[in-house]
C-alpha positions as CSV (number, residue, x, y, z in Angstrom):
1,X,88.2,36.8,-14.2
2,X,87.7,34.2,-11.5
3,X,88.5,30.8,-13.1
4,X,85.6,28.2,-12.8
5,X,86.6,24.8,-11.8
6,X,85.3,21.2,-13.1
7,X,85.2,18.7,-10.3
8,X,86.5,15.2,-11.1
9,X,83.0,13.9,-10.3
10,X,81.4,16.3,-12.8
11,X,83.7,15.0,-15.5
12,X,82.7,11.4,-14.8
13,X,79.0,12.3,-14.8
14,X,78.7,14.6,-18.0
15,X,81.4,13.2,-20.2
16,X,80.8,13.0,-23.9
17,X,83.4,11.9,-26.3
18,X,83.8,11.7,-30.1
19,X,84.0,9.5,-33.0
20,X,86.5,10.8,-35.8
21,X,85.4,11.3,-39.4
22,X,86.0,8.4,-41.7
23,X,86.9,10.0,-45.1
24,X,87.2,7.9,-48.2
25,X,88.9,10.6,-50.2
26,X,89.0,11.1,-54.0
27,X,90.5,8.5,-56.2
28,X,92.8,10.0,-58.7
29,X,93.7,6.8,-60.5
30,X,97.1,4.8,-60.7
31,X,96.6,3.9,-56.8
32,X,96.6,7.6,-55.6
33,X,93.9,9.0,-53.3
34,X,93.5,12.6,-52.4
35,X,92.1,13.4,-48.9
36,X,91.3,17.1,-48.2
37,X,90.1,18.3,-44.8
38,X,89.4,21.4,-42.7
39,X,89.2,22.1,-39.1
40,X,87.5,25.2,-37.7
41,X,87.4,25.8,-33.9
42,X,86.7,28.5,-31.3
43,X,88.4,28.2,-28.0
44,X,87.7,30.0,-24.6
45,X,90.7,30.1,-22.4
46,X,90.7,31.3,-18.9
47,X,94.4,31.9,-18.7
48,X,96.1,32.2,-22.0
49,X,99.6,33.0,-20.6
50,X,99.5,30.2,-18.0
51,X,100.2,32.7,-15.3
52,X,100.2,32.2,-11.6
53,X,98.1,35.1,-11.0
54,X,96.6,38.1,-12.8
55,X,95.1,35.8,-15.2
56,X,94.1,37.0,-18.7
57,X,91.3,35.2,-20.6
58,X,90.8,35.3,-24.4
59,X,89.0,33.6,-27.3
60,X,90.9,32.0,-30.1
61,X,89.5,31.1,-33.3
62,X,91.5,28.6,-35.4
63,X,91.3,27.5,-39.1
64,X,93.3,24.5,-40.3
65,X,93.1,23.2,-43.8
66,X,95.0,20.3,-44.8
67,X,95.3,17.8,-47.7
68,X,96.9,14.4,-47.9
69,X,98.0,12.2,-51.1
70,X,98.0,8.5,-50.3
71,X,99.6,6.0,-52.8
72,X,99.2,2.4,-52.9
73,X,101.6,0.8,-55.4
74,X,101.5,-2.9,-54.4
75,X,104.7,-3.6,-52.4
76,X,105.2,0.3,-52.0
77,X,102.8,2.5,-50.0
78,X,103.3,6.1,-49.5
79,X,101.7,9.4,-48.3
80,X,102.2,13.0,-48.1
81,X,100.4,15.7,-46.0
82,X,100.4,19.4,-45.7
83,X,98.6,21.3,-42.9
84,X,98.3,25.0,-42.0
85,X,96.9,26.4,-39.0
86,X,95.9,30.1,-38.6
87,X,95.0,31.5,-35.2
88,X,93.4,34.6,-34.3
89,X,93.1,35.9,-30.8
90,X,90.1,38.0,-29.9
91,X,92.0,40.6,-27.6
92,X,95.8,40.4,-28.1
93,X,96.4,40.3,-31.8
94,X,100.2,40.0,-31.0
95,X,99.5,36.4,-30.4
96,X,98.1,35.6,-33.8
97,X,99.9,33.0,-35.6
98,X,100.4,30.9,-38.8
99,X,101.9,27.4,-38.5
100,X,102.8,25.1,-41.3
101,X,103.6,21.3,-41.2
102,X,104.7,19.0,-44.1
103,X,105.2,15.4,-43.6
104,X,105.8,12.2,-45.8
105,X,106.3,8.6,-45.4
106,X,107.0,5.6,-47.5
107,X,107.3,1.8,-46.9
108,X,108.5,-1.1,-49.1
109,X,107.9,-4.9,-48.6
110,X,111.0,-6.4,-49.7
111,X,109.7,-9.8,-49.4
112,X,107.4,-11.8,-47.0
113,X,109.9,-11.4,-44.2
114,X,111.3,-8.0,-44.7
115,X,110.1,-4.5,-44.8
116,X,111.9,-1.0,-45.0
117,X,110.2,2.2,-44.2
118,X,111.2,5.9,-44.1
119,X,109.5,9.3,-42.9
120,X,110.2,13.0,-42.9
121,X,108.6,16.1,-41.6
122,X,109.1,19.9,-41.5
123,X,107.3,21.9,-38.9
124,X,107.1,25.8,-39.0
125,X,105.5,26.4,-35.5
126,X,105.2,28.5,-32.4
127,X,104.7,28.1,-28.6
128,X,102.1,30.4,-27.0
129,X,103.3,32.7,-24.4
130,X,103.7,30.9,-21.2
131,X,104.2,27.5,-22.7
132,X,107.7,28.2,-24.4
133,X,111.2,29.3,-23.1
134,X,109.7,31.8,-20.7
135,X,107.1,30.9,-18.1
136,X,105.0,32.6,-15.4
137,X,104.3,36.3,-15.3
138,X,107.5,37.2,-17.4
139,X,105.8,35.4,-20.3
140,X,103.8,38.5,-21.1
141,X,107.1,40.5,-21.8
142,X,108.0,38.5,-24.9
143,X,106.5,37.5,-28.2
144,X,105.6,33.8,-28.7
145,X,108.3,31.6,-29.5
146,X,108.8,30.7,-33.1
147,X,110.8,27.8,-34.5
148,X,111.4,25.4,-37.3
149,X,111.6,21.6,-36.6
150,X,113.0,18.9,-38.9
151,X,112.7,15.2,-38.5
152,X,113.6,12.1,-40.4
153,X,114.0,8.4,-39.9
154,X,114.5,4.9,-41.4
155,X,113.1,1.4,-40.1
156,X,113.9,-2.1,-41.1
157,X,111.9,-5.1,-39.9
158,X,112.8,-8.6,-40.4
159,X,110.2,-11.3,-39.4
160,X,106.5,-12.3,-39.7
161,X,103.5,-12.4,-37.3
162,X,104.0,-16.3,-37.4
163,X,107.9,-16.1,-36.6
164,X,109.5,-17.3,-33.5
165,X,111.5,-14.1,-33.3
166,X,111.4,-10.5,-35.1
167,X,114.0,-8.0,-35.3
168,X,113.5,-4.3,-35.9
169,X,116.3,-1.6,-36.2
170,X,115.8,2.1,-36.6
171,X,117.4,5.5,-36.7
172,X,115.9,8.9,-36.8
173,X,116.9,12.5,-36.3
174,X,115.4,15.7,-35.0
175,X,116.5,19.3,-35.4
176,X,115.1,22.4,-33.7
177,X,115.9,26.1,-34.6
178,X,114.4,29.1,-32.9
179,X,113.9,32.2,-35.1
180,X,113.1,35.0,-32.6
181,X,113.4,35.9,-28.9
182,X,117.1,35.6,-29.3
183,X,117.9,36.8,-25.7
184,X,116.3,33.6,-24.3
185,X,116.4,31.1,-27.1
186,X,120.0,31.4,-28.5
187,X,121.2,28.5,-26.4
188,X,118.3,26.4,-27.1
189,X,118.8,25.2,-30.7
190,X,119.8,21.5,-30.7
191,X,119.9,18.3,-32.6
192,X,119.1,14.7,-31.6
193,X,120.3,11.5,-33.5
194,X,118.4,8.4,-32.1
195,X,119.1,4.8,-33.1
196,X,118.2,1.5,-31.7
197,X,116.9,-2.1,-32.1
198,X,114.0,-4.1,-30.8
199,X,114.1,-8.0,-30.6
200,X,110.6,-9.8,-30.0
201,X,110.4,-13.6,-29.1
202,X,107.2,-15.5,-29.1
203,X,106.0,-16.7,-25.7
204,X,102.7,-18.0,-26.7
205,X,100.1,-17.5,-29.5
206,X,98.9,-14.3,-27.5
207,X,102.2,-12.9,-26.2
208,X,105.8,-12.2,-26.9
209,X,108.8,-10.9,-24.9
210,X,110.5,-7.6,-26.0
211,X,114.0,-6.5,-25.6
212,X,115.0,-3.1,-26.7
213,X,118.3,-0.9,-26.6
214,X,118.5,2.6,-28.0
215,X,120.9,5.7,-27.7
216,X,120.2,9.3,-28.4
217,X,123.2,11.7,-29.0
218,X,122.3,15.3,-28.3
219,X,124.2,18.4,-29.5
220,X,123.7,22.1,-29.3
221,X,124.2,24.6,-32.0
222,X,125.7,27.5,-30.0
223,X,129.0,27.5,-28.2
224,X,127.7,29.0,-25.0
225,X,128.6,27.4,-21.6
226,X,124.9,26.7,-21.0
227,X,124.3,25.0,-24.4
228,X,127.7,23.1,-24.2
229,X,127.0,21.8,-20.7
230,X,123.9,20.0,-22.0
231,X,125.6,18.2,-24.7
232,X,126.1,14.3,-24.4
233,X,123.8,11.1,-24.9
234,X,121.2,9.0,-23.4
235,X,121.0,5.3,-23.3
236,X,117.8,3.3,-22.6
237,X,117.5,-0.4,-22.2
238,X,114.2,-2.3,-21.7
239,X,112.8,-5.8,-21.2
240,X,109.2,-6.4,-21.5
241,X,106.0,-8.2,-22.9
242,X,103.4,-7.4,-25.5
243,X,100.2,-9.3,-25.6
244,X,96.8,-9.4,-27.3
245,X,94.3,-11.7,-25.5
246,X,91.1,-12.5,-27.6
247,X,91.3,-8.8,-29.0
248,X,89.7,-7.6,-25.8
249,X,92.9,-6.8,-23.9
250,X,96.1,-5.7,-25.7
251,X,99.2,-4.1,-24.2
252,X,102.8,-3.5,-24.0
253,X,104.8,-2.9,-20.9
254,X,108.8,-2.4,-20.9
255,X,110.7,-1.6,-17.8
256,X,114.5,-1.0,-17.7
257,X,117.2,1.8,-17.2
258,X,117.7,5.2,-18.5
259,X,121.0,6.8,-18.3
260,X,122.2,10.4,-19.4
261,X,125.9,11.1,-19.9
262,X,127.5,14.5,-20.4
263,X,130.5,15.5,-22.6
264,X,131.3,18.0,-19.8
265,X,133.3,15.6,-17.4
266,X,132.5,18.0,-14.5
267,X,128.7,17.0,-14.7
268,X,127.9,13.6,-13.3
269,X,125.9,11.0,-15.3
270,X,122.4,10.4,-14.2
271,X,120.6,7.1,-14.0
272,X,116.9,6.3,-13.5
273,X,114.4,3.5,-13.6
274,X,112.5,3.7,-17.0
275,X,109.4,2.4,-18.3
276,X,106.8,2.6,-21.0
277,X,103.4,1.0,-20.8
278,X,100.2,1.0,-22.9
279,X,97.1,-1.0,-22.0
280,X,93.8,-1.3,-24.0
281,X,90.8,-3.0,-22.6
282,X,87.6,-3.3,-24.6
283,X,85.0,-4.8,-22.4
284,X,82.5,-4.2,-25.3
285,X,83.1,-3.8,-29.0
286,X,81.9,-0.1,-28.5
287,X,83.6,0.8,-25.3
288,X,87.4,1.2,-24.7
289,X,89.7,2.0,-21.8
290,X,93.3,3.1,-22.4
291,X,95.9,3.3,-19.6
292,X,99.5,4.7,-20.5
293,X,102.3,5.5,-18.5
294,X,106.1,6.4,-19.4
295,X,109.2,7.8,-18.0
296,X,111.4,9.9,-20.5
297,X,113.7,12.9,-20.6
298,X,113.3,16.1,-22.4
299,X,115.7,19.1,-23.0
300,X,115.2,21.8,-20.4
301,X,113.8,25.2,-21.2
302,X,116.0,26.9,-18.6
303,X,117.2,25.3,-15.4
304,X,119.1,22.2,-14.9
305,X,120.9,19.9,-17.3
306,X,117.7,18.1,-18.4
307,X,114.1,17.3,-17.4
308,X,113.2,13.9,-16.2
309,X,109.5,13.4,-16.9
310,X,106.9,10.9,-15.7
311,X,103.6,10.7,-17.5
312,X,100.4,8.7,-16.8
313,X,97.1,8.9,-18.3
314,X,93.7,7.1,-18.6
315,X,90.9,7.5,-21.0
316,X,87.4,6.0,-21.6
317,X,85.5,6.1,-24.9
318,X,82.0,4.6,-25.4
319,X,79.9,4.7,-28.4
320,X,76.2,5.0,-27.9
321,X,75.1,5.1,-31.5
322,X,76.4,5.8,-35.0
323,X,76.2,9.4,-34.3
324,X,77.2,9.7,-30.6
325,X,79.7,8.6,-28.1
326,X,80.9,9.3,-24.7
327,X,84.2,9.2,-22.7
328,X,86.5,11.0,-20.3
329,X,90.3,11.6,-19.8
330,X,92.7,12.4,-17.0
331,X,96.5,12.6,-16.8
332,X,99.3,13.7,-14.6
333,X,102.8,14.8,-15.7
334,X,105.6,15.2,-13.3
335,X,108.9,17.1,-14.3
336,X,112.0,17.0,-12.2
337,X,114.7,19.6,-13.3
338,X,117.9,17.4,-12.9
339,X,120.9,19.4,-11.4
340,X,118.9,22.4,-11.0
341,X,120.3,24.4,-7.9
342,X,116.8,25.2,-6.7
343,X,115.5,21.6,-7.2
344,X,112.8,22.6,-9.4
345,X,109.8,20.0,-9.5
346,X,106.6,20.5,-11.3
347,X,103.3,18.5,-11.2
348,X,100.6,19.0,-14.0
349,X,97.1,17.5,-13.5
350,X,94.8,17.6,-16.3
351,X,91.2,16.2,-16.7
352,X,88.3,16.9,-19.0
353,X,85.6,15.8,-21.2
354,X,85.1,15.9,-25.0
355,X,82.2,15.1,-27.4
356,X,81.4,14.7,-31.0
357,X,78.2,14.6,-33.0
358,X,78.8,12.9,-36.4
359,X,75.8,13.2,-38.7
360,X,77.8,12.1,-41.6
361,X,81.1,10.2,-42.1
362,X,82.7,13.5,-43.5
363,X,81.6,15.7,-40.7
364,X,82.3,16.0,-37.0
365,X,81.0,18.7,-34.6
366,X,83.1,18.6,-31.4
367,X,83.0,19.9,-27.9
368,X,85.9,19.6,-25.6
369,X,86.1,20.9,-21.9
370,X,89.3,20.5,-20.0
371,X,91.0,21.8,-16.8
372,X,94.7,21.9,-16.0
373,X,96.2,22.5,-12.6
374,X,100.1,22.9,-12.2
375,X,101.9,22.9,-9.0
376,X,105.5,23.6,-8.3
377,X,108.0,24.1,-5.5
378,X,108.6,27.3,-7.3
379,X,105.4,29.3,-6.9
380,X,106.1,31.5,-10.0
381,X,105.3,28.5,-12.3
382,X,102.1,27.5,-10.8
383,X,98.8,28.0,-12.7
384,X,95.2,26.9,-13.2
385,X,93.7,26.9,-16.6
386,X,90.2,25.9,-18.1
387,X,89.8,25.5,-21.8
388,X,86.5,25.0,-23.6
389,X,86.8,24.2,-27.5
390,X,83.9,24.1,-30.0
391,X,85.0,22.6,-33.2
392,X,84.0,21.5,-36.7
393,X,85.8,19.0,-39.0
394,X,85.0,18.4,-42.6
395,X,86.9,15.7,-44.6
396,X,86.2,14.0,-47.8
């Protein structure tokens, strides 16, 4: 099927965006609230395997029930959420899936200056064919990647909003284990241990300086040459500023250095300029523009020692009434496969529109239209993809 294209001008002219439901939940007593929800959507995808040619289109129906328990016990606050998502493909039933996610978090206010918090999550998920370990035309020859992820973390904050300086220290872990497609996933199982600290110093009533340092240790489960060559650690150091000017403009910009080191002495370390930036502008109380940009690193799905990623996005949301709002979105993501013999570099440009009609505070009817265009110096990884999603969300 010939893929249709949505021009950037069309996006700007016909964009319609959404307001989310605002559930109040069911009070169970003793400070506990129960919040059930369900999402139902139908997606039309012009290129379900993200293939460079011979594109296959399909329709995907998704049903995602979830429930959350929230507890407010004075100085202690906690929540736990379970969400399942069942996906049904119209043509290729081999791509049907059932994902599960369980997460929990808790915070405790020790006193007016100190707070400690923790979080944990379990994810039983999948990557659609073409978006996982195998890309391009070859993706149709394997099943969707299936894996489990386990994350956890703790955070400690000392200081108040009126303090001259605040300090935050944190540590978190991440574990990923594949459960199928062993021929291509055997050396992809890995662990990350991340820890760091943030120091903020008041510069004015509306702004503060930020200093941050963090390190991520990376290990792989299998003792294969490819897996062992990726083990090591990453250090990131930032200096920046955070501000909130009359509530109309808020933002945070941090610039610094990212360095990746490897346990294998034959692999050279790699250093790059790094940044994280988020800017929010509200010219009106019912209109919001958000700009984001960041440089980060990801574990490679095949070539090279890791992926150096640069991501930037812009979005606009405007509320026309209690029931309707409008907006548009666009992003660009660039991947450089460090130490890849072929020097692989990818660029993914995405833009689109989305809309919501909210007749009640427990119901959203949504429409999302997006287009993605990926270019690469290796033609086998290029693709165009258009997606239309019609959705319904119900939440108490």
